[in-house]
LOFINU-67672 format. One record per residue (C-alpha): residue number from 1; residue in one letter; x, y, z. Coordinates in nm, 3 decimals, decimal comma, always signed. Layout:
residues N
(rec NUM "A" (X Y Z))
...
END
This chain:
residues 436
(rec 1 "M" (-1,544 -2,378 +2,678))
(rec 2 "I" (-1,393 -2,308 +2,342))
(rec 3 "K" (-1,034 -2,168 +2,353))
(rec 4 "P" (-1,024 -1,838 +2,164))
(rec 5 "R" (-0,778 -1,840 +1,875))
(rec 6 "T" (-0,713 -1,682 +1,548))
(rec 7 "L" (-0,661 -1,876 +1,231))
(rec 8 "P" (-0,295 -1,875 +1,097))
(rec 9 "G" (-0,237 -1,610 +0,827))
(rec 10 "F" (-0,492 -1,350 +0,961))
(rec 11 "M" (-0,369 -1,026 +1,141))
(rec 12 "E" (-0,527 -0,905 +1,455))
(rec 13 "L" (-0,397 -0,598 +1,623))
(rec 14 "L" (-0,405 -0,441 +1,973))
(rec 15 "P" (-0,573 -0,100 +1,979))
(rec 16 "N" (-0,261 +0,106 +1,973))
(rec 17 "E" (-0,128 -0,119 +1,677))
(rec 18 "Q" (-0,452 -0,071 +1,503))
(rec 19 "I" (-0,429 +0,316 +1,536))
(rec 20 "L" (-0,085 +0,309 +1,370))
(rec 21 "F" (-0,222 +0,089 +1,100))
(rec 22 "N" (-0,519 +0,300 +1,030))
(rec 23 "K" (-0,285 +0,613 +1,032))
(rec 24 "M" (-0,065 +0,443 +0,751))
(rec 25 "K" (-0,378 +0,344 +0,554))
(rec 26 "E" (-0,503 +0,703 +0,576))
(rec 27 "T" (-0,166 +0,842 +0,471))
(rec 28 "I" (-0,159 +0,623 +0,165))
(rec 29 "K" (-0,521 +0,718 +0,078))
(rec 30 "N" (-0,458 +1,086 +0,110))
(rec 31 "S" (-0,137 +1,060 -0,117))
(rec 32 "Y" (-0,343 +0,883 -0,379))
(rec 33 "E" (-0,618 +1,126 -0,369))
(rec 34 "K" (-0,363 +1,410 -0,393))
(rec 35 "Y" (-0,263 +1,285 -0,735))
(rec 36 "G" (-0,639 +1,294 -0,839))
(rec 37 "F" (-0,717 +0,923 -0,823))
(rec 38 "L" (-1,078 +0,832 -0,765))
(rec 39 "P" (-1,200 +0,590 -0,489))
(rec 40 "L" (-1,340 +0,245 -0,580))
(rec 41 "N" (-1,475 -0,025 -0,361))
(rec 42 "T" (-1,556 -0,357 -0,542))
(rec 43 "P" (-1,712 -0,647 -0,370))
(rec 44 "I" (-1,509 -0,901 -0,168))
(rec 45 "I" (-1,718 -1,176 -0,313))
(rec 46 "E" (-1,759 -1,225 -0,675))
(rec 47 "S" (-1,879 -1,491 -0,915))
(rec 48 "A" (-1,606 -1,752 -0,944))
(rec 49 "E" (-1,646 -1,732 -1,325))
(rec 50 "I" (-1,536 -1,363 -1,306))
(rec 51 "L" (-1,243 -1,405 -1,073))
(rec 52 "L" (-1,108 -1,719 -1,235))
(rec 53 "A" (-1,125 -1,593 -1,599))
(rec 54 "K" (-0,745 -1,522 -1,593))
(rec 55 "A" (-0,637 -1,749 -1,318))
(rec 56 "G" (-0,431 -2,053 -1,360))
(rec 57 "G" (-0,165 -2,255 -1,205))
(rec 58 "E" (-0,077 -2,159 -0,833))
(rec 59 "T" (-0,307 -1,868 -0,850))
(rec 60 "E" (-0,619 -2,084 -0,894))
(rec 61 "K" (-0,504 -2,303 -0,625))
(rec 62 "Q" (-0,496 -2,015 -0,366))
(rec 63 "I" (-0,833 -1,879 -0,449))
(rec 64 "Y" (-1,091 -1,928 -0,188))
(rec 65 "K" (-1,405 -2,073 -0,363))
(rec 66 "F" (-1,746 -2,197 -0,228))
(rec 67 "K" (-2,103 -2,254 -0,320))
(rec 68 "K" (-2,402 -2,068 -0,181))
(rec 69 "G" (-2,720 -2,234 -0,313))
(rec 70 "E" (-2,675 -2,269 -0,690))
(rec 71 "N" (-2,397 -1,996 -0,717))
(rec 72 "D" (-2,030 -2,060 -0,744))
(rec 73 "L" (-1,845 -1,782 -0,560))
(rec 74 "A" (-1,505 -1,687 -0,468))
(rec 75 "L" (-1,320 -1,427 -0,260))
(rec 76 "R" (-1,118 -1,172 -0,458))
(rec 77 "F" (-0,747 -1,271 -0,484))
(rec 78 "D" (-0,628 -0,916 -0,580))
(rec 79 "L" (-0,788 -0,590 -0,681))
(rec 80 "T" (-0,674 -0,595 -1,051))
(rec 81 "V" (-0,923 -0,858 -1,176))
(rec 82 "P" (-1,219 -0,682 -0,993))
(rec 83 "L" (-1,092 -0,345 -1,166))
(rec 84 "A" (-1,093 -0,521 -1,506))
(rec 85 "K" (-1,447 -0,641 -1,442))
(rec 86 "Y" (-1,554 -0,303 -1,325))
(rec 87 "V" (-1,420 -0,085 -1,609))
(rec 88 "T" (-1,583 -0,330 -1,865))
(rec 89 "Q" (-1,911 -0,327 -1,680))
(rec 90 "Y" (-1,928 +0,050 -1,645))
(rec 91 "Y" (-1,729 +0,150 -1,955))
(rec 92 "D" (-2,013 +0,381 -2,073))
(rec 93 "K" (-2,026 +0,569 -1,748))
(rec 94 "L" (-1,649 +0,631 -1,683))
(rec 95 "S" (-1,411 +0,889 -1,826))
(rec 96 "F" (-1,093 +0,759 -1,966))
(rec 97 "P" (-0,811 +0,758 -1,875))
(rec 98 "F" (-0,974 +0,624 -1,581))
(rec 99 "R" (-0,780 +0,688 -1,257))
(rec 100 "R" (-0,878 +0,484 -0,949))
(rec 101 "Y" (-0,743 +0,378 -0,619))
(rec 102 "Q" (-0,859 +0,107 -0,406))
(rec 103 "I" (-0,762 -0,001 -0,053))
(rec 104 "G" (-0,928 -0,320 +0,058))
(rec 105 "K" (-0,880 -0,675 +0,172))
(rec 106 "V" (-0,790 -0,961 -0,053))
(rec 107 "F" (-0,776 -1,335 +0,027))
(rec 108 "R" (-0,519 -1,596 -0,056))
(rec 109 "G" (-0,507 -1,955 +0,058))
(rec 110 "E" (-0,131 -1,977 +0,057))
(rec 111 "K" (+0,087 -2,130 +0,333))
(rec 112 "P" (+0,115 -1,858 +0,604))
(rec 113 "Q" (+0,464 -1,728 +0,675))
(rec 114 "K" (+0,618 -1,442 +0,852))
(rec 115 "G" (+0,485 -1,137 +0,665))
(rec 116 "R" (+0,261 -1,341 +0,434))
(rec 117 "Y" (-0,108 -1,361 +0,505))
(rec 118 "R" (-0,409 -1,517 +0,390))
(rec 119 "E" (-0,617 -1,193 +0,442))
(rec 120 "L" (-0,435 -0,883 +0,356))
(rec 121 "Y" (-0,478 -0,526 +0,266))
(rec 122 "Q" (-0,364 -0,415 -0,071))
(rec 123 "C" (-0,351 -0,046 -0,156))
(rec 124 "D" (-0,363 -0,001 -0,545))
(rec 125 "I" (-0,374 +0,270 -0,802))
(rec 126 "D" (-0,417 +0,231 -1,177))
(rec 127 "I" (-0,457 +0,448 -1,476))
(rec 128 "I" (-0,656 +0,269 -1,752))
(rec 129 "G" (-0,674 +0,401 -2,099))
(rec 130 "D" (-0,926 +0,348 -2,386))
(rec 131 "G" (-0,723 +0,209 -2,680))
(rec 132 "K" (-0,408 +0,387 -2,579))
(rec 133 "L" (-0,232 +0,552 -2,280))
(rec 134 "S" (+0,055 +0,801 -2,289))
(rec 135 "I" (+0,380 +0,684 -2,164))
(rec 136 "I" (+0,389 +0,993 -1,943))
(rec 137 "N" (+0,152 +0,816 -1,702))
(rec 138 "D" (+0,415 +0,557 -1,634))
(rec 139 "A" (+0,634 +0,851 -1,501))
(rec 140 "E" (+0,366 +0,971 -1,263))
(rec 141 "M" (+0,368 +0,636 -1,075))
(rec 142 "P" (+0,710 +0,699 -0,921))
(rec 143 "A" (+0,587 +1,033 -0,819))
(rec 144 "V" (+0,320 +0,892 -0,631))
(rec 145 "I" (+0,546 +0,633 -0,465))
(rec 146 "Y" (+0,788 +0,905 -0,384))
(rec 147 "N" (+0,517 +1,113 -0,208))
(rec 148 "T" (+0,362 +0,833 -0,036))
(rec 149 "F" (+0,671 +0,695 +0,129))
(rec 150 "K" (+0,788 +1,057 +0,219))
(rec 151 "E" (+0,448 +1,110 +0,388))
(rec 152 "L" (+0,491 +0,771 +0,563))
(rec 153 "G" (+0,814 +0,912 +0,715))
(rec 154 "F" (+1,085 +0,770 +0,499))
(rec 155 "D" (+1,372 +0,953 +0,318))
(rec 156 "D" (+1,620 +0,687 +0,217))
(rec 157 "F" (+1,453 +0,474 -0,032))
(rec 158 "Q" (+1,484 +0,401 -0,410))
(rec 159 "I" (+1,233 +0,347 -0,676))
(rec 160 "C" (+1,404 +0,106 -0,910))
(rec 161 "I" (+1,273 +0,130 -1,270))
(rec 162 "N" (+1,305 -0,069 -1,589))
(rec 163 "N" (+1,123 -0,161 -1,915))
(rec 164 "R" (+1,033 -0,518 -1,997))
(rec 165 "K" (+1,059 -0,428 -2,369))
(rec 166 "I" (+1,423 -0,363 -2,329))
(rec 167 "L" (+1,485 -0,703 -2,183))
(rec 168 "N" (+1,251 -0,886 -2,426))
(rec 169 "G" (+1,427 -0,702 -2,727))
(rec 170 "F" (+1,771 -0,800 -2,581))
(rec 171 "F" (+1,682 -1,158 -2,548))
(rec 172 "A" (+1,523 -1,158 -2,900))
(rec 173 "S" (+1,860 -1,021 -3,028))
(rec 174 "L" (+2,015 -1,325 -2,862))
(rec 175 "E" (+1,750 -1,561 -3,027))
(rec 176 "L" (+1,608 -1,630 -2,698))
(rec 177 "K" (+1,260 -1,488 -2,748))
(rec 178 "E" (+1,086 -1,823 -2,669))
(rec 179 "K" (+1,282 -1,865 -2,339))
(rec 180 "A" (+1,231 -1,495 -2,230))
(rec 181 "P" (+0,953 -1,568 -1,984))
(rec 182 "D" (+1,148 -1,818 -1,785))
(rec 183 "I" (+1,465 -1,594 -1,810))
(rec 184 "L" (+1,273 -1,289 -1,674))
(rec 185 "R" (+1,136 -1,494 -1,378))
(rec 186 "I" (+1,487 -1,597 -1,282))
(rec 187 "I" (+1,631 -1,244 -1,324))
(rec 188 "D" (+1,360 -1,120 -1,109))
(rec 189 "K" (+1,484 -1,317 -0,821))
(rec 190 "I" (+1,828 -1,173 -0,820))
(rec 191 "E" (+1,776 -0,959 -0,503))
(rec 192 "K" (+1,672 -1,274 -0,306))
(rec 193 "I" (+1,915 -1,541 -0,447))
(rec 194 "G" (+2,212 -1,344 -0,569))
(rec 195 "S" (+2,382 -1,311 -0,908))
(rec 196 "G" (+2,556 -1,651 -0,863))
(rec 197 "R" (+2,231 -1,852 -0,835))
(rec 198 "V" (+2,082 -1,647 -1,109))
(rec 199 "Y" (+2,385 -1,752 -1,338))
(rec 200 "A" (+2,340 -2,107 -1,227))
(rec 201 "E" (+1,975 -2,125 -1,293))
(rec 202 "L" (+2,012 -1,965 -1,637))
(rec 203 "S" (+2,295 -2,197 -1,732))
(rec 204 "E" (+2,047 -2,498 -1,694))
(rec 205 "F" (+1,876 -2,397 -2,020))
(rec 206 "V" (+2,075 -2,132 -2,192))
(rec 207 "E" (+2,422 -2,158 -2,358))
(rec 208 "K" (+2,703 -2,024 -2,135))
(rec 209 "E" (+2,813 -1,759 -2,374))
(rec 210 "K" (+2,461 -1,611 -2,382))
(rec 211 "V" (+2,431 -1,637 -2,009))
(rec 212 "E" (+2,742 -1,424 -1,974))
(rec 213 "K" (+2,589 -1,167 -2,201))
(rec 214 "I" (+2,280 -1,159 -2,008))
(rec 215 "M" (+2,464 -1,114 -1,673))
(rec 216 "D" (+2,682 -0,844 -1,824))
(rec 217 "F" (+2,358 -0,674 -1,971))
(rec 218 "I" (+2,165 -0,683 -1,647))
(rec 219 "T" (+2,456 -0,561 -1,432))
(rec 220 "I" (+2,545 -0,240 -1,637))
(rec 221 "E" (+2,661 +0,019 -1,383))
(rec 222 "G" (+2,672 +0,390 -1,350))
(rec 223 "T" (+2,426 +0,684 -1,302))
(rec 224 "N" (+2,094 +0,665 -1,475))
(rec 225 "E" (+2,216 +0,880 -1,754))
(rec 226 "E" (+2,535 +0,658 -1,792))
(rec 227 "K" (+2,318 +0,347 -1,807))
(rec 228 "L" (+2,085 +0,478 -2,066))
(rec 229 "Q" (+2,382 +0,587 -2,270))
(rec 230 "A" (+2,533 +0,242 -2,243))
(rec 231 "L" (+2,217 +0,078 -2,361))
(rec 232 "E" (+2,214 +0,320 -2,661))
(rec 233 "N" (+2,585 +0,235 -2,729))
(rec 234 "L" (+2,496 -0,127 -2,759))
(rec 235 "K" (+2,342 -0,063 -3,106))
(rec 236 "I" (+2,093 -0,344 -3,066))
(rec 237 "E" (+1,895 -0,347 -3,385))
(rec 238 "N" (+1,563 -0,480 -3,256))
(rec 239 "E" (+1,245 -0,277 -3,281))
(rec 240 "I" (+1,118 -0,383 -2,932))
(rec 241 "F" (+1,447 -0,297 -2,771))
(rec 242 "E" (+1,448 +0,034 -2,934))
(rec 243 "L" (+1,090 +0,118 -2,828))
(rec 244 "G" (+1,163 -0,004 -2,470))
(rec 245 "L" (+1,475 +0,234 -2,443))
(rec 246 "S" (+1,271 +0,520 -2,589))
(rec 247 "E" (+1,003 +0,472 -2,336))
(rec 248 "L" (+1,252 +0,445 -2,041))
(rec 249 "K" (+1,424 +0,761 -2,143))
(rec 250 "Q" (+1,085 +0,947 -2,160))
(rec 251 "V" (+0,977 +0,814 -1,826))
(rec 252 "V" (+1,303 +0,916 -1,644))
(rec 253 "K" (+1,279 +1,262 -1,808))
(rec 254 "F" (+0,924 +1,312 -1,682))
(rec 255 "I" (+0,992 +1,163 -1,331))
(rec 256 "R" (+1,234 +1,445 -1,277))
(rec 257 "I" (+0,970 +1,698 -1,418))
(rec 258 "F" (+0,730 +1,548 -1,156))
(rec 259 "G" (+0,962 +1,644 -0,882))
(rec 260 "V" (+1,129 +1,313 -0,781))
(rec 261 "P" (+1,499 +1,379 -0,685))
(rec 262 "N" (+1,762 +1,169 -0,853))
(rec 263 "E" (+1,873 +0,990 -0,546))
(rec 264 "N" (+1,535 +0,830 -0,520))
(rec 265 "I" (+1,525 +0,688 -0,870))
(rec 266 "K" (+1,747 +0,415 -0,996))
(rec 267 "V" (+1,740 +0,260 -1,354))
(rec 268 "D" (+1,788 -0,109 -1,267))
(rec 269 "L" (+1,798 -0,366 -1,557))
(rec 270 "T" (+1,760 -0,654 -1,304))
(rec 271 "I" (+1,409 -0,539 -1,231))
(rec 272 "A" (+1,182 -0,774 -1,441))
(rec 273 "R" (+0,868 -0,833 -1,243))
(rec 274 "G" (+0,838 -1,212 -1,314))
(rec 275 "L" (+0,462 -1,194 -1,392))
(rec 276 "D" (+0,391 -1,228 -1,769))
(rec 277 "Y" (+0,124 -0,968 -1,691))
(rec 278 "Y" (+0,360 -0,669 -1,738))
(rec 279 "T" (+0,472 -0,550 -2,076))
(rec 280 "G" (+0,655 -0,233 -2,041))
(rec 281 "T" (+0,768 -0,007 -1,751))
(rec 282 "V" (+0,821 -0,197 -1,433))
(rec 283 "Y" (+0,893 -0,069 -1,079))
(rec 284 "E" (+1,028 -0,198 -0,734))
(rec 285 "T" (+1,067 +0,017 -0,438))
(rec 286 "F" (+1,332 -0,062 -0,159))
(rec 287 "L" (+1,413 +0,100 +0,167))
(rec 288 "N" (+1,792 +0,141 +0,145))
(rec 289 "E" (+1,869 +0,065 +0,504))
(rec 290 "Y" (+1,637 -0,239 +0,503))
(rec 291 "K" (+1,692 -0,401 +0,165))
(rec 292 "N" (+1,641 -0,746 +0,333))
(rec 293 "L" (+1,269 -0,655 +0,358))
(rec 294 "G" (+1,234 -0,684 -0,004))
(rec 295 "S" (+1,027 -0,458 -0,235))
(rec 296 "V" (+0,764 -0,253 -0,039))
(rec 297 "C" (+0,591 -0,125 -0,354))
(rec 298 "S" (+0,577 -0,255 -0,706))
(rec 299 "G" (+0,392 -0,255 -1,034))
(rec 300 "G" (+0,417 -0,158 -1,401))
(rec 301 "R" (+0,258 -0,118 -1,742))
(rec 302 "Y" (+0,036 -0,388 -1,902))
(rec 303 "D" (-0,106 -0,383 -2,249))
(rec 304 "N" (-0,466 -0,491 -2,195))
(rec 305 "L" (-0,637 -0,503 -1,863))
(rec 306 "A" (-0,972 -0,643 -1,953))
(rec 307 "T" (-0,891 -0,900 -2,238))
(rec 308 "Y" (-1,095 -1,164 -2,069))
(rec 309 "Y" (-1,417 -0,942 -2,052))
(rec 310 "T" (-1,413 -0,717 -2,376))
(rec 311 "N" (-1,279 -0,686 -2,718))
(rec 312 "R" (-1,164 -0,333 -2,631))
(rec 313 "T" (-0,809 -0,264 -2,584))
(rec 314 "M" (-0,757 -0,105 -2,244))
(rec 315 "P" (-0,383 -0,048 -2,150))
(rec 316 "G" (-0,283 +0,059 -1,816))
(rec 317 "V" (-0,033 +0,119 -1,553))
(rec 318 "G" (-0,041 +0,061 -1,191))
(rec 319 "I" (+0,128 +0,008 -0,854))
(rec 320 "S" (+0,043 -0,170 -0,529))
(rec 321 "I" (+0,131 -0,149 -0,164))
(rec 322 "G" (+0,082 -0,462 +0,029))
(rec 323 "L" (-0,004 -0,272 +0,357))
(rec 324 "T" (-0,038 -0,581 +0,578))
(rec 325 "R" (+0,297 -0,719 +0,480))
(rec 326 "L" (+0,443 -0,367 +0,507))
(rec 327 "F" (+0,310 -0,307 +0,842))
(rec 328 "Y" (+0,426 -0,633 +0,975))
(rec 329 "L" (+0,777 -0,594 +0,830))
(rec 330 "L" (+0,803 -0,240 +0,969))
(rec 331 "T" (+0,689 -0,313 +1,320))
(rec 332 "A" (+0,867 -0,665 +1,348))
(rec 333 "N" (+1,199 -0,499 +1,256))
(rec 334 "E" (+1,113 -0,209 +1,493))
(rec 335 "I" (+1,148 +0,029 +1,221))
(rec 336 "V" (+0,824 +0,193 +1,339))
(rec 337 "T" (+0,656 +0,144 +1,677))
(rec 338 "A" (+0,307 +0,151 +1,775))
(rec 339 "K" (+0,280 +0,401 +2,058))
(rec 340 "E" (+0,008 +0,427 +2,318))
(rec 341 "E" (-0,192 +0,685 +2,142))
(rec 342 "A" (-0,532 +0,821 +2,242))
(rec 343 "I" (-0,842 +0,839 +2,009))
(rec 344 "S" (-1,005 +1,072 +2,259))
(rec 345 "D" (-0,905 +1,430 +2,339))
(rec 346 "V" (-1,072 +1,430 +2,658))
(rec 347 "L" (-1,241 +1,175 +2,890))
(rec 348 "V" (-1,537 +1,304 +3,107))
(rec 349 "I" (-1,544 +1,137 +3,455))
(rec 350 "S" (-1,865 +1,149 +3,645))
(rec 351 "M" (-1,834 +1,137 +4,037))
(rec 352 "T" (-2,202 +1,188 +4,095))
(rec 353 "E" (-2,511 +0,988 +4,011))
(rec 354 "D" (-2,648 +1,276 +3,798))
(rec 355 "Y" (-2,558 +1,122 +3,470))
(rec 356 "D" (-2,762 +1,370 +3,275))
(rec 357 "V" (-2,500 +1,639 +3,320))
(rec 358 "C" (-2,224 +1,414 +3,230))
(rec 359 "A" (-2,410 +1,319 +2,907))
(rec 360 "K" (-2,470 +1,681 +2,827))
(rec 361 "I" (-2,098 +1,783 +2,881))
(rec 362 "V" (-1,979 +1,490 +2,655))
(rec 363 "T" (-2,226 +1,587 +2,393))
(rec 364 "A" (-2,107 +1,957 +2,411))
(rec 365 "F" (-1,745 +1,855 +2,379))
(rec 366 "R" (-1,837 +1,645 +2,066))
(rec 367 "E" (-2,055 +1,905 +1,900))
(rec 368 "N" (-1,760 +2,140 +1,922))
(rec 369 "G" (-1,525 +1,921 +1,735))
(rec 370 "V" (-1,365 +1,755 +2,030))
(rec 371 "K" (-1,338 +1,382 +2,051))
(rec 372 "A" (-1,468 +1,276 +2,380))
(rec 373 "G" (-1,527 +0,958 +2,592))
(rec 374 "F" (-1,674 +0,920 +2,925))
(rec 375 "N" (-1,654 +0,691 +3,243))
(rec 376 "I" (-1,963 +0,679 +3,464))
(rec 377 "E" (-1,891 +0,348 +3,620))
(rec 378 "E" (-1,904 +0,322 +4,012))
(rec 379 "Q" (-1,530 +0,330 +4,069))
(rec 380 "K" (-1,298 +0,542 +4,291))
(rec 381 "L" (-1,146 +0,854 +4,130))
(rec 382 "G" (-0,803 +0,695 +4,137))
(rec 383 "K" (-0,922 +0,402 +3,926))
(rec 384 "K" (-1,083 +0,630 +3,680))
(rec 385 "F" (-0,754 +0,811 +3,656))
(rec 386 "K" (-0,562 +0,492 +3,581))
(rec 387 "Y" (-0,819 +0,412 +3,301))
(rec 388 "A" (-0,764 +0,750 +3,144))
(rec 389 "D" (-0,384 +0,678 +3,177))
(rec 390 "K" (-0,421 +0,345 +2,990))
(rec 391 "L" (-0,620 +0,531 +2,715))
(rec 392 "N" (-0,333 +0,793 +2,699))
(rec 393 "V" (-0,579 +1,061 +2,717))
(rec 394 "K" (-0,432 +1,404 +2,766))
(rec 395 "Y" (-0,735 +1,569 +2,956))
(rec 396 "V" (-0,984 +1,452 +3,199))
(rec 397 "A" (-1,293 +1,648 +3,280))
(rec 398 "I" (-1,419 +1,581 +3,631))
(rec 399 "I" (-1,779 +1,628 +3,709))
(rec 400 "G" (-1,854 +1,624 +4,090))
(rec 401 "E" (-2,130 +1,763 +4,295))
(rec 402 "D" (-1,970 +2,107 +4,320))
(rec 403 "E" (-1,931 +2,109 +3,952))
(rec 404 "V" (-2,284 +2,024 +3,889))
(rec 405 "K" (-2,409 +2,283 +4,147))
(rec 406 "N" (-2,200 +2,577 +3,979))
(rec 407 "N" (-2,230 +2,456 +3,622))
(rec 408 "L" (-1,857 +2,413 +3,604))
(rec 409 "V" (-1,596 +2,153 +3,483))
(rec 410 "T" (-1,262 +2,068 +3,658))
(rec 411 "L" (-1,017 +2,000 +3,373))
(rec 412 "K" (-0,707 +1,805 +3,456))
(rec 413 "N" (-0,408 +1,786 +3,220))
(rec 414 "M" (-0,283 +1,423 +3,259))
(rec 415 "V" (+0,059 +1,514 +3,123))
(rec 416 "T" (+0,153 +1,807 +3,349))
(rec 417 "G" (-0,083 +1,713 +3,645))
(rec 418 "N" (-0,225 +2,079 +3,641))
(rec 419 "Q" (-0,603 +2,112 +3,702))
(rec 420 "Q" (-0,837 +2,408 +3,698))
(rec 421 "T" (-1,206 +2,449 +3,746))
(rec 422 "M" (-1,366 +2,653 +3,471))
(rec 423 "K" (-1,673 +2,708 +3,257))
(rec 424 "L" (-1,756 +2,440 +3,018))
(rec 425 "E" (-1,702 +2,669 +2,720))
(rec 426 "E" (-1,350 +2,750 +2,861))
(rec 427 "A" (-1,273 +2,381 +2,890))
(rec 428 "I" (-1,361 +2,315 +2,538))
(rec 429 "E" (-1,143 +2,586 +2,419))
(rec 430 "E" (-0,857 +2,456 +2,630))
(rec 431 "V" (-0,883 +2,110 +2,502))
(rec 432 "K" (-0,929 +2,221 +2,129))
(rec 433 "N" (-0,621 +2,454 +2,152))
(rec 434 "N" (-0,383 +2,199 +2,310))
(rec 435 "R" (-0,468 +1,869 +2,167))
(rec 436 "N" (-0,199 +1,609 +2,101))
END
């Protein structure tokens, strides 16, 4: 006998956990659609040539590749590269700006750790422009994040926002332009390693005087308005810096217009998003009571989505929620609990061998919009009630010989224990009007 086991890095859930996971996924989907994003579902398997076009370093090492016949294939590593392929391939059939969401599995051959998986759900939205894309789109992303996490049941969270142009322009003013990518990657780790370690790591390749200026810069304090004013007061004469500051001011202004409260938005100059991919606005989202969980939603602006597939300039802005990781963190820390929830509104129990009647009653419930299951196994009534309890079903419809003879149904409320014999039509209305 082969011992059943699940590979490390792959999540399998019990039914009650899967119900909660599906509800979270549906909530995110509904939030994305509320903001007018169109659904997209790209293949899990693509040509390795397509997926590896922009890969390199650790990313390429983590991509699952295999051969099937003469074809070199790979599992998608993220949802962004398939999006780039998609907008290039179907450019003539799409309307720009193209607003899409995709919720699907991606695969990463990295070492499994708590909260890090090899198979995981990503929930992405992106707005792709054709040649240009208004900065106002950058302001809509925090509005989507705010709505999504409110719908997921959270109130106390902050969407931290910055602009990479501000950082790059500042580093250029310090004559550190060539070192900017490395500096950004270190700054991006400040939440994990602390300001002391950031200072130490920067000091390894940047002069002490400039390190102190960098640390003073990224730790500017105050309200959002005070931070923006402080940046203005620095009088840094750098075109990139000035453009980044102008963009950040516009984004903050329109975030408010889009209805996001001040307490949920924070201008944070330590937010850098270590990936070179991002070129402007960047976001990280934190649950204030659970900062140790790290960012639960991140993203930003990029200059050109599809540079590897087309000569067209296609700027974009997007965000991503790692749902598998988020679900693990929330349940492992008991922030949310997977309750014993029912899928069915009613369970039809047959106590006779006349299964035709049971099948007709189940069908009648379903045709009237009631989720219905049934149990026709040769078991005692008490065992069937225990089965209903385990499924957490609120109602049980009992079909015995008397019910069959008189065209009736005995409906039992499993919560209150009350039961009543009635016509099928009445039972359907009772369940419909009193569902969980």
